[in-house]
C-alpha positions in Angstrom: 194.6 142.7 132.9 197.0 140.0 133.9 196.2 140.3 137.6 192.4 139.8 136.8 193.6 136.5 135.3 195.6 135.4 138.2 194.6 132.4 140.3 193.8 134.5 143.4 191.3 136.8 141.6 189.7 134.0 139.6 189.2 132.0 142.9 187.8 134.9 144.6 185.2 135.6 141.8 184.3 131.9 141.8 183.4 132.1 145.4 181.5 135.2 144.8 179.6 133.6 141.9 178.9 130.5 144.3 177.5 133.1 146.9 175.3 134.8 144.5 173.8 131.5 143.1 173.2 130.1 146.8 171.4 133.4 147.8 169.4 133.5 144.5 168.1 130.0 145.1 167.4 130.9 148.7 165.3 133.9 147.6 163.4 131.8 145.1 162.7 129.1 147.7 161.7 131.7 150.4 159.7 134.0 148.4 158.6 132.9 144.9 158.0 129.0 145.6 157.0 129.2 149.3 153.4 130.0 148.7 153.1 127.1 146.3 155.1 124.8 148.6 152.9 125.8 151.5 149.7 125.3 149.9 150.7 121.8 148.3 151.7 120.7 152.0 148.5 122.0 153.5 146.5 120.2 151.0 148.6 116.8 151.4 148.2 117.3 155.4 144.3 117.7 154.9 144.0 114.6 152.7 146.1 112.5 155.1 144.0 113.7 158.1 140.8 112.8 156.0 142.1 109.4 155.3 142.9 108.9 159.1 139.3 110.1 160.1 137.8 107.6 157.5 139.8 104.8 158.8 139.0 105.4 162.4 135.4 106.9 162.0 133.8 103.7 163.2 135.7 103.6 166.5 134.5 105.0 169.8 137.5 107.6 170.2 136.8 108.9 166.9 136.0 112.4 168.2 139.1 112.5 170.2 141.1 111.8 166.9 139.3 114.8 165.3 140.0 117.1 168.0 143.8 116.2 168.0 143.8 116.6 164.1 142.1 120.1 164.1 144.5 121.3 166.8 147.6 120.1 165.2 146.8 121.2 161.7 144.6 124.3 162.2 141.5 122.6 160.6 137.9 123.2 160.5 135.9 119.9 160.8 132.1 119.3 160.5 130.4 115.8 160.6 126.8 116.3 159.2 124.2 114.5 157.4 123.0 115.1 153.9 120.6 117.8 155.1 123.3 119.7 156.8 122.4 118.6 160.4 125.7 118.7 162.6 126.6 115.6 164.4 130.0 116.9 165.5 132.3 119.8 164.7 135.9 121.1 165.8 138.4 123.7 165.2 141.9 124.5 166.4 140.7 126.7 169.1 138.0 124.6 170.9 137.1 120.9 171.6 134.5 119.4 169.7 130.9 119.9 170.1 128.3 117.2 169.6 125.3 119.3 169.0 122.8 116.4 168.4 123.3 114.8 171.5 124.7 117.3 173.9 122.9 120.4 175.0 124.8 123.8 175.6 124.8 125.5 178.9 122.6 128.0 177.5 120.2 125.6 175.9 117.3 126.2 178.2 117.9 130.0 178.8 117.8 133.0 176.7 119.8 132.3 173.5 122.5 135.1 172.8 121.3 137.6 170.3 123.3 136.3 167.5 121.7 132.9 167.8 118.2 133.6 166.8 115.6 132.2 164.6 116.7 134.7 162.0 118.8 132.7 159.8 119.6 135.9 157.6 120.8 137.7 160.8 123.0 134.9 161.8 124.8 134.8 158.6 125.2 138.7 158.7 126.5 138.5 162.2 128.9 135.4 161.9 129.4 135.0 158.2 128.0 131.3 158.6 124.8 129.8 157.7 122.1 129.0 160.3 119.7 126.1 160.1 117.4 123.7 161.8 118.7 121.3 164.5 116.9 118.0 165.6 115.2 118.5 168.7 114.4 122.0 168.2 116.5 125.3 168.8 118.5 127.0 166.2 122.1 127.3 167.2 124.1 125.4 164.7 126.6 127.3 162.4 127.8 125.9 159.2 130.3 127.4 156.7 129.2 129.6 153.8 128.0 127.7 150.7 127.8 124.4 152.5 124.6 123.6 150.3 126.9 123.9 147.2 129.4 121.8 148.8 126.7 119.2 149.7 125.4 119.3 146.1 128.9 118.8 144.7 129.4 115.7 146.9 126.2 114.2 146.0 127.0 114.5 142.2 130.6 113.2 142.7 131.1 109.7 141.3 134.0 109.0 143.5 132.3 109.9 146.6 134.7 112.6 147.5 135.1 116.3 146.6 137.7 118.9 147.0 138.4 122.3 145.8 140.1 125.6 146.5 139.2 129.2 146.8 141.5 132.2 147.1 142.0 131.8 150.8 140.7 128.2 151.4 141.0 124.5 150.7 137.8 122.3 151.1 137.9 118.5 151.2 134.7 116.2 151.8 133.8 112.5 151.8 131.3 110.1 153.2 132.1 108.1 156.5 130.5 105.6 158.8 130.3 107.6 161.9 130.4 105.8 165.2 126.9 105.2 166.6 125.1 106.1 163.2 123.3 103.7 161.1 123.6 105.9 158.0 126.6 107.2 156.4 127.5 110.7 157.2 129.6 113.5 155.5 133.1 114.6 156.6 133.8 118.2 155.8 137.4 119.6 156.3 138.6 123.2 155.4 141.9 124.9 155.9 143.1 128.4 155.3 145.9 128.4 152.6 146.5 132.3 152.5 148.2 132.7 156.0 151.6 132.6 154.4 151.2 135.9 152.7 152.3 138.0 155.7 154.9 135.6 156.3 156.4 136.1 152.9 156.8 139.9 153.7 158.7 139.2 156.9 161.0 136.8 155.3 161.8 139.0 152.5 162.7 141.8 154.8 164.5 139.3 156.8 166.3 137.9 153.9 167.5 141.3 152.8 169.4 141.9 156.0 170.8 138.2 155.9 171.7 138.7 152.1 173.5 141.9 152.6 175.4 140.8 155.8 176.2 137.4 154.3 177.5 138.9 151.2 179.7 141.0 153.0 181.1 138.5 155.2 181.5 136.0 152.3 183.5 138.6 150.1 185.9 139.1 152.9 186.1 135.6 154.0 186.5 134.5 150.2 189.3 137.0 149.8 191.1 135.6 152.7 190.5 132.0 151.3 191.7 132.9 147.9 194.8 134.5 149.2 195.4 131.4 151.4 195.2 129.0 148.3 197.1 131.3 146.1 200.1 131.6 148.3 201.4 128.1 147.9 200.7 128.4 144.1 202.6 131.5 144.0 205.5 129.7 145.8 205.5 126.9 143.5 205.6 129.4 140.5 208.6 131.0 142.1 210.2 127.8 142.6 209.5 126.7 139.0 211.2 129.9 137.8 214.4 129.1 139.8 214.7 125.6 138.4 218.4 124.7 137.6 219.6 127.8 139.3 222.6 127.3 141.6 220.7 128.9 144.6 217.5 126.8 144.1 216.2 125.9 147.4 213.1 123.8 148.5 211.5 126.5 150.6 207.9 125.4 149.9 206.0 124.5 153.0 204.1 121.3 152.7 201.0 120.1 154.3 198.4 122.6 152.8 197.3 120.4 149.9 198.5 116.9 148.8 198.5 117.9 144.9 200.8 120.8 145.7 203.0 118.8 147.7 203.4 116.2 145.1 204.0 119.1 142.6 206.7 120.5 144.6 208.2 116.9 144.9 208.1 116.8 141.2 210.0 120.1 140.7 212.7 119.1 143.1 213.1 116.0 141.0 213.2 117.9 137.7 215.6 120.2 139.4 217.8 117.6 140.2 217.6 115.9 136.7 218.4 119.4 135.3 221.5 119.8 137.6 222.6 116.3 136.4 222.0 117.1 132.8 224.0 120.5 133.3 226.9 118.5 135.0 226.7 115.8 132.4 227.0 118.6 129.8 229.9 120.4 131.4 231.7 117.1 132.0 231.0 116.1 128.4 232.6 119.2 127.1 235.5 119.2 129.5 236.4 115.5 129.2 234.9 113.9 126.0 236.2 116.9 124.0 239.4 115.2 124.0 238.3 111.9 123.1 236.5 113.4 120.2 239.0 115.4 119.1 241.7 112.7 119.0 240.0 110.3 116.5 238.8 113.3 114.5 242.4 114.7 114.2 243.9 111.4 113.3 241.2 110.8 110.6 242.0 114.1 109.3 245.8 113.6 109.4 245.7 110.1 107.7 243.4 111.4 104.9 245.8 114.3 104.2 248.9 111.8 104.3 246.9 109.6 101.8 246.3 112.7 99.6 249.8 114.1 99.8 252.1 111.2 100.3 250.8 107.5 100.0 248.1 107.7 97.5 250.5 106.2 95.0 251.8 103.5 97.5 249.1 100.9 97.6 250.3 99.0 100.6 250.8 102.3 102.6 247.6 103.7 101.4 245.8 100.6 102.7 247.4 100.8 106.0 246.3 104.5 106.3 242.9 103.7 105.5 242.7 101.0 108.1 243.8 103.6 110.7 240.9 105.9 109.4 238.3 103.0 109.5 239.6 102.1 113.1 239.2 105.8 114.2 235.8 106.2 112.6 234.6 103.0 114.5 236.1 104.2 117.6 234.3 107.7 117.2 230.9 106.0 116.3 231.2 103.8 119.6 232.1 106.8 121.7 229.0 108.8 120.2 226.6 105.9 120.7 227.7 105.4 124.3 227.3 109.1 124.9 223.8 108.9 123.5 223.0 105.8 125.3 224.1 107.0 128.9 222.0 110.4 128.2 219.0 108.3 127.4 219.4 106.2 130.6 219.8 109.4 132.5 216.3 110.3 131.7 214.4 106.9 131.9 212.0 106.2 134.5 212.6 103.5 137.4 210.1 100.6 136.9 208.7 101.9 133.4 207.6 99.1 131.3 209.2 96.3 133.1 208.5 92.7 132.6 209.7 89.3 133.9 213.1 88.5 132.5 214.6 85.1 132.6 218.1 86.2 133.8 219.6 82.6 133.6 218.7 82.5 129.9 220.2 86.1 129.1 223.4 85.2 130.8 223.8 82.0 128.8 223.0 83.9 125.5 225.5 86.6 126.1 228.2 84.2 127.1 227.7 82.0 124.0 228.0 85.1 121.9 231.4 86.1 123.9 232.6 82.5 123.5 232.1 82.6 119.6 233.4 86.2 119.2 236.7 85.8 121.1 237.4 82.2 120.2 240.1 83.2 117.8 242.0 84.9 120.8 241.9 81.7 122.9 239.4 83.1 125.4 238.4 80.8 128.2 234.9 81.8 129.5 234.0 79.6 132.5 230.2 79.5 133.6 228.4 78.7 137.0 224.9 79.7 135.9 222.2 78.8 138.3 218.9 78.0 136.2 215.3 79.5 136.4 216.3 82.7 138.0 213.7 85.4 136.9 213.7 89.2 137.6 211.6 92.2 136.6 213.3 94.7 134.2 214.0 95.3 130.5 215.9 92.5 128.9 217.7 94.7 126.3 218.8 97.0 129.2 220.1 94.1 131.3 221.8 92.3 128.2 223.6 95.8 127.8 224.8 95.7 131.3 226.2 92.1 131.2 227.7 92.8 128.1 229.6 95.9 129.2 230.9 93.8 132.1 232.1 90.9 130.0 233.7 93.3 127.7 235.5 95.0 130.3 236.6 91.8 131.8 238.0 90.6 128.5 239.9 93.8 127.8 241.5 93.6 131.4 242.1 89.9 131.7 245.5 88.5 132.5 247.7 86.3 130.3 245.7 83.2 130.9 242.8 84.8 128.8 240.3 83.4 131.4 237.0 85.1 132.6 234.6 83.8 134.8 230.7 84.5 134.8 228.5 83.3 137.6 224.7 83.6 138.7 223.3 82.4 141.8 220.7 83.7 144.3 221.2 85.0 147.9 218.1 85.9 150.3 215.6 86.7 147.5 218.4 88.3 145.3 220.0 87.4 142.1 223.8 87.8 142.0 225.5 88.2 138.9 229.4 88.2 138.9 231.9 88.7 136.3 235.6 88.0 137.1 238.8 88.6 135.2 242.3 87.6 136.4 244.2 90.8 135.3 246.1 93.4 137.3 243.3 94.3 139.5 242.4 98.0 140.9 244.3 99.8 143.4 242.1 100.3 146.5 241.9 104.1 146.2 240.4 103.8 142.8 237.8 101.2 143.4 235.1 103.6 144.4 235.6 105.8 141.4 235.2 103.1 138.7 231.6 103.6 138.1 232.1 107.4 137.5 231.8 108.6 134.0 234.9 108.8 131.9 237.1 107.5 134.8 238.4 104.7 133.0 239.6 106.5 130.0 241.4 108.9 132.0 242.9 106.9 134.8 243.3 103.3 133.6 245.1 103.7 130.5 242.4 104.4 128.1 241.6 100.8 127.4 237.8 101.5 127.3 236.1 103.3 124.5 234.9 106.5 126.3 235.0 105.6 130.0 231.2 105.1 130.0 231.0 101.4 130.0 230.7 100.8 133.8 228.7 104.1 134.3 226.2 102.7 131.8 226.1 99.2 133.9 225.5 101.2 137.2 222.8 103.3 135.7 221.0 100.3 134.2 221.2 98.6 137.7 220.1 101.7 139.5 216.9 101.8 137.2 216.3 98.1 138.0 216.6 99.0 141.6 219.6 96.9 142.1 223.2 97.4 143.6 226.7 97.4 142.0 230.0 96.4 143.8 233.6 95.4 143.0 236.0 93.1 144.8 239.4 93.5 143.4 243.1 92.5 144.5 246.1 94.1 142.7 247.9 91.4 140.8 244.9 89.0 141.1 242.2 90.3 139.2 238.7 91.9 140.0 235.2 90.7 140.5 232.1 93.0 139.5 229.0 92.2 141.2 225.3 93.0 140.3 222.5 92.4 142.9 218.7 92.3 141.6 215.7 91.3 143.4 214.1 87.9 142.2 210.8 87.9 140.9 208.4 86.1 143.4 207.0 83.0 142.0 203.2 82.3 142.3 202.4 79.2 144.1 
C-alpha cells in the first residue's frame, strides 16, 4: 500500500491519466464531433462562396470565378431565371456551361437517348428534372425539387433561402448577372454526408494509434517517473542522515532547480545541526564547571548560614551577599548561554533596518561613563557623525556593550578606555581599546571562541561567551571582527560593517 502512494507510482499514474484524457478528447473530436464540425465548415464555405459570387456577379469574369469556387469546394452551381431556364451551371468535374448562349457539339445532330423530349424519362435516367430551354431543344438538367426551391425563394422576405437534407445543403439568392437586365437566381448545393465513410476509416486508424500510443506512453511515463523519483529518493535518504557523522552531500545537482535548492537547504540544516550538537557537547563539557561552582557556593553559604552564622548578624549578611553575588553570576551565565543559542539560529539579513551607528555608540558610551564614574573610568571618544548601517539596533548595541565591558574589565591602572568610529572605503570601522596587559600572540586567534576567556584568561568574564556573542552578531550583519594587541600595552578590538548607501 505504501508503494502505491510513492512519488514514482503517483507520477506514473498521473501520466497515464493525462494520456487517457488526451485520447478521449481525440476520439470525441475525430468521431462524435467530426460530422458536426465538417457540416458547419461546409455551410460556412458555401455562404462565403455565395457572397463572393453576389459581389462579383456583375463583372465580366464572373463565370471564371464560379468555375474556381465549384472546383475548390465541390459545389454544384446554377444560374437560372425564375422559370428555371439555365443561364450558367458548373460543378467540380467540368467547366461551366452557358446553355442559353452556347450550343453543345451535338445540338444539331441526334441527341443522346437520355436527352429526349420526354421529361419523365429524363428524370428517371439522370435523377434530374428536364425542361424547356430558350431557342428550342430540351437538354437542360436541373436538380430535383428545383420548383420547390424557386417557390421558397420567391416567398422569402430576405431574398435568400437555405435548407439542409440528410445528404445536401442548399443555398439560394438573387443576383445581378453580367449581361442580363433582370435579376437571376443563384443556386448552390453541396453534399454533406461524405464524411461518413471517413469516420469509419478514422475510427479504425484511431484504434491502432491509441493502442500503440498507450503502450509507448506507459513505457515512457514509467521511465520518466523513475527519472523524476530518483533525485527525490536521494534527497529523502539525505534527509534521513541529517546530523550523522557520515553525512555526505552525494546528491547530483542539475536535474531541477527546486531540488537543488532543497539539497542546499538540507546541507545548511545539517551544518546547523552539527553546530548545535557541538554547542551542546561543549556546553556540557565546559559550562558545567561554571554552573557547578556558583551552585556549590550558593548551597555552601546557605548551609553555613543555617548551621553557623544565623545568629551572627554581620557574618550572616556577608554570607548572604556571597549568595546574591553568585546568584547574579549564575543568572548572567544562563542569559548569555541562551542569547548565544538564539544568535546561532538567527538568519542573516532578517528584518534589517537603517541604524544610526553614530548615535548608538554615543548612547552606549554615555551609559558606561555614568555606570563606571565611581571607579574613575576615563572613556575617550572619537566618533564620526551620520554613519548609518543596515542591521538590528538591539543586536549591535549588545555587541558594543560586550566590547566595552570587556575593555573595562581588562583595562590598565590608568582606568582608560577609548572608543572610536570612522569610515574607510564604504565601511564603518568601530574600535574599542583598553590599555591593559594585552593578549599573547598565540591566543589572539582564539579569543572569539566560546568559553575561551573563562578557561584561559583568568576567568574575568562571566561565561567566556562575551566575545563569541560579538563575533556572532557581526557575522549576522555580514561584517568582520579582528584584534590588535601588544603585551604590556593593551588591545584594540575592531568591527567592520558596510555603510548604508545614501540616496542622492
